[in-house]
N, C-alpha and C positions, 0 to 999 in steps of 0.2 A: 504494500500500500504506500503510495506517494503522498507525503504531507507537504502542503504548500508552506512557504515561509510565514505567511500570516497565521495560518492555523497552528503551525509549530510554535510560534511565539506565544499564542494564547494558551496552548497546552502546557508549555514550559512554566509559564507564570501560574497556571492553576495548581500545579504540583506544589508550589511554594505558598499558595494563598489559602486553599481549602484545608485549614488546620485548626488552630485553637479557637478561632472565632466561631466556627460552625459547630465545634464540639462542646464548647463551654461558654461561649459569649452570650447566648440567649437568656440564660438564667439570671445573671446579674443585670442584664438590660431590662428584663421583665420586672426585676425588683425596683429598678429606677423609674421606669415609665409605664409599668403595667401592660395592658393589652395594646397600648399605643406605640410600643417600641419599634414595630416595623417602619413607622414614620421616620425614626431616627436613622434607619438604614440609608435613606436617601441622602441625608446630610453627610453621613460618613462616606458615601459613594462619591459625592461631589468633591469633598475634601481630598479623597484619595486620587481622584482624577487630576486635580490641580497639582498635587504633589508628584504624581507620575510624570506629568508634563515637565515640571521643573527638573527632576532628576535626569530625564532623557536629554534635555537641553544641556545640562551641565556635563553629562558624560560625553556629549558631542563636542563640547568645548575643551574638555580635559580627559581624553580617552585613556591616558596612561596613569591618571591619578587614582590613588587607593580609596575610592568611595567618597561618601558625603563629607567626611572630615576634611579631606583635601579640597573639595569644592568650596567649603565654607572658608577655609584658610586662604585660598587663592583670592577670594572675592571680598571677604570681610576682615581678615586678619587672624593672628594666632589666638587671641583670647576668645572671640566668639567660636572659633573652631574647637578650642578645648572644652568649652561648655557644651557645644553641639556634640562632640565626641562622647562626653560623659553621658549626655541624654540618650545618645544612641546605644551605648553599652548598657545603661540601666534599662532601657526599653527592651533590648534584646534579651537581657537576663530575665526580665519579668515574663516576656512572651515564652522563652524557653522553659521556664519553671512552670508556667501555666500549661504549656503543651505536654510536658512530661507528666504533670499532675493529672491532666485529662486522660492521657494514656493509661495511667494507673487506675483511674476511676472507672474506665470502660473495660479494660482488659483484665486487670488483677485488683479488683476493688478491696480485697482483704489484705493486700500488701501494697497499698498505693505508693507509699514513699519509697520503698525498696525498688519497686518496678520503675518508678520515675527516675531515680538516680541511675539505675542500670541502663535505661534507655539513653540518658544523657551521655554516659560513658561510651556506650557502643556507637552512638551516632557520631560523637567527636572522634573516636578512633577511625571510623569509616572515612570521615573528611580528611583526617591527617594522613591517611594512607594514599591519598590522591584520587579517590573515587569521585566521579562526576556524574550528575544526573543528566544524561544525554536525552535526545528526543524520544528514543524507544522506551526507556524506563519511565520517562515522564508521561508518555501516552498511557502506559499500563497503569501507573499510579492514579492519574486523573480518572481513567475509566473505572477503576475499582472504587474510588471515593465517590464519584458521581453516581455510579450504580447503587452503592450502598445508601446514599442519601435519597435517591429516587425510590428505593424499596421502602425506606422509612416513611416517606411522604405518602406513597400509595397505600400502605397499610393503615396509616393514621386517618386517611380520608375514606378508606373502604369500610372501616369498622366504626360503629356508633360510639361516641365517647362516653365514659362513665359520668356520673353526677359529680361535678366539681364545685368547690366553694365559689359563690358568686362574688365577683369583684365589686365592692361597695364604694371604693374610693372614687373621687372625681378624676378629672383629667390630670395628667402629670405636671402640667405647667411647663414653662420654658426651661427651668432648671432640670426637671426630670428628663425631658427630651434630650437636652444637651449632654447630660450625664450618660444616658443610654448611647447617644451618638459617639461619645468618647470611647466607651467600651467596645462598640461595634466597629470602630475604625480599623482595628487589627484584622477584621475580615478581609480587607482589601490590600494590605500592605506587602503582599508578595510580589507587587509589580516590579520591584527593583531587580527581580530575576531577569527581566528583559530590558528595563530602562537603564540599568547600571550593572551589567553582568559581571560576575566574579571572574578573575583571571582563568583562562582556559575554557570559559563558557562561550556559547555562540553569541555573536554580535549581530544585531538586526539593523537594517537600514531605516532611515527616517520615514521612508515611504511605507515600510512594513509597520512601523510603530504607530503611524497615523491611523491605521486600522486596528492594530492589536490592542493598544491601550484602552480606547473606548469599549472595544468588544469585550475585553477582559472584565472591565468594571461592570458592564451590563450583565454578563454571564453570572458573575459572582452575586450581583444584586438580585437577579431573578432566582437563582438557587437559594439564596438566603431568605428571600421573602417566602418562597415555597416551604422551606424547612420551618421557618418561624411560624407560619400559619398552621402547619401540621402540628407543631408542638402546642400551640395555643388551643387547637381543637381538642386534643386528647388530654392535656394536663390542666388547661386553664391558666390564667396569669399567676394565681396565687401558688399553685403547686409547681409551676414552672420556675418561679422565682426561688423556690427552696430546693430545687433538684440539683444534686452534684453531677449527674450525668443525664441530661434531658433526653437525648435520643434513646438511650436505653430505657428510661422510665416511660417514655411515650410508647415504645414497642410493647412493654409489659402491660401498660394500660389498654392497648389495642389488642390484647390477647395474642401478641406475637413473640412470646418468650422463646419459641423454637428458633427464631431468627437471630437471637442474641450472638451466637458464634459468628454469623455473617457480619454483624455490626462490629464485633471485636476485630475482625480482619480489616474492615474498612477503617476503623479508628486507628489501628496500628499503622496502616499504610499512610494515612493522612498525617499522623504524628511524626513518622520517620521522615517523610519527604519534606514537610514544612520545617521540622527541626534541623534538618541538614542545611537548609538555606539560612535559617536564623543564626546558627552557630558560625556558618561561613561568613556572613556579613559582619558579625562581631569580630571575627578573626581579621577581616580586612581592615577594620577600623584600628585594631591594635597594631597591625603591621604599619599602617600609615603613621600612627603615633611614634613608633620606633624609628621609622625612616626619617622623620622630621626632627628627631631628638627630643620629643616631648616625653618619651619613655626610654629607659636605658636599653642599649642594644642587647639582643639575644642571639645566640649562635645556632639555635635550633627552633623549630616551630612548636615543640611540645610545651614550653612554658606558656605560650599564648593559649593553647588548647586547655591547659590546666586552669588558667584564669577564667576562661569562659564557662567551663563546666562547673568549677567551684562556685562561681557567682550564681549560676542557675540552680545548683544543688542546694545552696543556702536558701534560695527562694522557695524551693520545694519543701524544705524542712520547716522554715520559719513562717511561711505564709500559706493561707488557704489558696486553692486554685483561683477563686474569684478575685482575691486581693492581688495575687501575682499578675493576673490578667489586667487588672486596673492599673497597676504600677507599670506594666509593659506598655499599655496603651498610652498612659500619661507621658512616659519618657519618649516614646516614639513620636507622639504629637509635638512635643517640645523640639525634638530633633528636626522634624519636618518644618517647624517654624523657622529655624535657622537655615535650613536648606532652601526654602522658598525665599527667604530674605536675601540670600546670596544669589539666587537665580534672577531676582529683580534687577540686579546691576550688570547682568551679562550684556555684552555688546550686541547690537542688532544683528550683525552677521553670524553670531553664534546661536541665534534663536530659530527654532522651528515653530514654537507656540507663542502666542501673544504674551506680553509682559503682564497683562491684566490677570492671567491665570495664576501667575506667581503671587501677585498682590492678594488675590482672593484666597489662595492656598495659605498664605501667611496668616491672614486674619482668622480663617477657619481653624487652622492648626492650633494657634494660641488659644482660641475660644474653647476648642475641645479639650486641650490639655488642662486649662483652668477649670473645666467642668467635671473633671474626674472626681470620684468619691473622696471625701476629706482625708480619710486614712491613707489612701493611695497618693494623694497630692503631697501629704506630709512626708511619706516615705521617699517619694521621688525627689522632693526638694532636698531632703537630707542627703540622699545618695548623690545628687548632682553636686552639692557643696563638697562632699567628701571626695568624689571622683575628680572634680576640677582642681581641688587642693592637692590631691596626690599627683596629678599630671604636672601642676606648677612646681611642686617640690622636686619631682624628677627632672624637670628642666633646669632648675637651679643647681642641682647636683651635677648635671652634665656640664653646665657652664663653669662651675668651680673647678672641675677636673680639667 
């Protein structure tokens, strides 16, 4: 079967996108916005679209730069880049912890923490060995995940739902919708798989990306709306908000317990393919910090792998999956605030997309980051201060030497 570049780009990004958001994002979003959380999906999709345009333009301007940290440094200077790098690493650690925790909740619920840490170690070792998700494995992974989600949706709509508690609260208001949008933003953030590919990954032309980026966002939005509606039908907003594994609980409620092994396979594939990209993007930021002297030089790649896995494992142990997801979403949104800010000042000849998209992306990213749950916002802020301080201290030591 021949896959066109446009379809190949969408499939590659889907393998990095359909992960923690679809496995664990709907429960905390329902807690924030009740049955109106699908409305927040549109806001998250628009924000992701603007961020994807910005990263694609910056990769075009700096194709050899090690990711968003370098883009920010080239356009805004070293200090914004250090803060942006800290935000990216905090976001990646939170998302990785939430992904691993979701894997444990779906596949090994009785030993969630051990399974989550094991997945982190195995996936990091896979990336360190030089393995890359090419088009073939990406097509297979996307097919398995999409097939599993389609099965869940079909079962949930084919079977009459049980009697669920009636949602008595009023509308979520602006704050609730924005908080849900912040949590659901991570549903779309695998787009860097094609807009700013990792070293050795396939690079797509601007012409291909003009189709692939909007198509990716639309596909993820449609899938997410379908899954969210199915979960609401079977669980109702109150039960959904309390569920540690919504897809599993929805299948059980729809008398589909026999399909749980199929769901476990789909969750495993989604977790591994997404986690591989999450750890890879964190590794690239750490490499960029080392190359510019903001971190001490290392002679091998394994210390960087240890940093990424240890940070995510700490999140697994210390935080609930919902809190880890919120921290990951908050850090990621702050990072894209800096990324959009740096994209705004690109020269006209380096642009494929209008500057207005970067301006809109900047505003929406900051708004979503500041709308994260209070606990996640506090943890993210403390981690940002600690990370930026550590990077600055490393720079001072390098200068003294």
